[in-house]
C-alpha positions as CSV (number, residue, x, y, z in Angstrom):
1,X,0.0,0.0,0.0
2,X,1.2,3.5,-0.8
3,X,0.1,6.7,0.7
4,X,1.1,10.1,-0.9
5,X,1.6,13.4,0.7
6,X,2.9,16.5,-1.2
7,X,6.4,16.0,0.3
8,X,6.5,12.3,1.1
9,X,5.6,8.9,-0.3
10,X,4.7,6.4,2.5
11,X,4.9,2.7,1.5
12,X,3.9,-0.3,3.7
13,X,5.3,-3.7,3.0
14,X,5.8,-6.7,5.3
15,X,5.5,-4.6,8.5
16,X,7.9,-2.1,7.2
17,X,7.0,1.6,6.6
18,X,9.3,3.3,4.0
19,X,9.0,7.1,4.3
20,X,10.6,8.7,1.2
21,X,11.0,12.5,0.8
22,X,9.8,13.5,-2.7
23,X,10.9,17.1,-3.1
24,X,13.9,16.5,-5.3
25,X,13.5,19.7,-7.3
26,X,14.5,21.4,-4.0
27,X,17.0,18.7,-2.9
28,X,14.4,17.6,-0.3
29,X,14.7,20.9,1.5
30,X,12.7,21.0,4.7
31,X,9.9,23.6,4.7
32,X,6.8,24.0,7.0
33,X,4.8,21.7,4.8
34,X,7.5,19.0,5.1
35,X,7.5,19.5,8.9
36,X,3.7,19.3,9.2
37,X,3.5,16.2,7.0
38,X,6.3,14.5,8.9
39,X,4.4,15.1,12.1
40,X,1.3,13.5,10.6
41,X,3.4,10.5,9.5
42,X,4.7,10.1,12.9
43,X,1.2,10.0,14.4
44,X,0.1,7.5,11.8
45,X,3.1,5.2,12.5
46,X,2.6,5.5,16.3
47,X,-1.0,4.5,15.9
48,X,-0.2,1.4,13.8
49,X,0.3,-1.9,15.5
50,X,1.1,-3.5,12.1
51,X,4.4,-1.6,11.5
52,X,7.5,-3.0,13.2
53,X,10.2,-0.7,11.7
54,X,10.3,2.6,9.7
55,X,12.9,3.6,7.1
56,X,13.4,7.2,6.2
57,X,15.1,8.2,2.9
58,X,15.1,10.7,0.1
59,X,14.4,10.3,-3.6
60,X,16.8,10.8,-6.6
61,X,20.1,10.5,-4.7
62,X,19.4,13.2,-2.1
63,X,18.5,12.7,1.5
64,X,18.0,16.3,2.4
65,X,19.9,19.6,1.7
66,X,18.5,20.9,5.0
67,X,16.1,23.7,5.9
68,X,14.5,25.6,3.0
69,X,16.4,28.8,3.3
70,X,14.1,30.7,1.0
71,X,11.2,30.0,3.3
72,X,12.8,30.7,6.6
73,X,14.7,33.7,5.3
74,X,11.4,35.5,4.8
75,X,10.3,35.0,8.4
76,X,10.4,37.7,11.1
77,X,12.7,36.8,14.1
78,X,9.5,36.1,16.1
79,X,8.0,33.8,13.4
80,X,11.4,32.1,13.0
81,X,11.7,31.2,16.8
82,X,8.0,30.6,17.5
83,X,7.1,28.7,14.4
84,X,10.0,27.4,12.4
85,X,12.2,26.3,15.4
86,X,9.4,25.3,17.7
87,X,7.4,23.3,15.1
88,X,10.6,21.7,13.8
89,X,11.8,20.7,17.2
90,X,8.4,19.2,18.1
91,X,8.3,17.2,14.9
92,X,12.0,15.9,15.2
93,X,11.2,14.9,18.9
94,X,8.2,13.0,17.6
95,X,10.3,11.3,15.0
96,X,13.1,10.4,17.6
97,X,10.3,9.0,19.9
98,X,8.6,6.8,17.4
99,X,7.5,3.5,18.9
100,X,9.2,1.8,16.0
101,X,12.9,1.7,15.4
102,X,13.8,4.3,12.7
103,X,16.5,3.7,10.1
104,X,17.6,6.7,8.0
105,X,19.1,5.7,4.7
106,X,21.4,8.6,3.7
107,X,21.6,8.2,0.0
108,X,23.3,11.5,-1.0
109,X,23.6,15.0,0.3
110,X,22.6,15.3,4.0
111,X,23.3,18.8,5.1
112,X,22.1,21.0,8.0
113,X,18.5,20.3,8.9
114,X,18.7,17.1,6.8
115,X,21.6,15.9,9.0
116,X,19.6,16.9,12.1
117,X,16.7,14.9,10.7
118,X,19.0,11.9,10.2
119,X,20.2,12.2,13.8
120,X,16.6,11.6,15.0
121,X,16.9,8.0,13.7
122,X,17.9,5.1,15.8
123,X,20.3,3.8,13.1
124,X,21.8,5.7,10.1
125,X,23.1,3.9,7.0
126,X,25.1,6.1,4.6
127,X,25.9,5.2,1.0
128,X,29.6,5.8,0.1
129,X,28.7,8.8,-2.1
130,X,26.8,10.5,0.8
131,X,28.0,14.0,1.8
132,X,27.4,15.1,5.4
133,X,27.7,18.6,6.8
134,X,26.3,21.3,9.0
135,X,26.9,24.4,6.8
136,X,24.9,26.7,9.1
137,X,27.9,28.5,10.4
138,X,28.8,29.6,6.9
139,X,25.5,31.6,6.8
140,X,25.8,32.8,10.4
141,X,23.2,30.5,12.1
142,X,23.2,27.7,14.6
143,X,21.7,24.3,14.1
144,X,18.1,25.0,15.3
145,X,16.5,21.6,15.3
146,X,18.6,20.0,18.1
147,X,21.4,19.0,15.8
148,X,24.1,20.0,18.4
149,X,22.4,17.8,21.0
150,X,21.6,14.7,18.9
151,X,24.8,14.5,16.8
152,X,26.9,13.6,19.8
């Protein structure tokens, strides 16, 4: 069975849920729609007794290039802290606390918020071509979705 969201494809097979980010035109950059849909997927997975494990990956050789800078760059400081950071952290916490073990398959670029997203998983598997990084400092920001806490 396959369920489609605007930013994700959710497939169920043999008690495994495969969650694939499908925003390759933006390198699977995380925007508020992505955050909201991911939170819905977490609720769906937590309510299912049929799913024993979840796998998170990205389409077309990209895990996630991180936060969608275009979107959060347009926010006021108040909107950034009270919406972007708060909602993102709540969703990432929900992902980290899934009742099922979560495996992140890092199949390409995994930067910034994408690396923070991967850090929510119980296990991370990286392809040999995967590139990891937290480039936030090069644009003068700090990892805002608990990357500094989870990466350790």
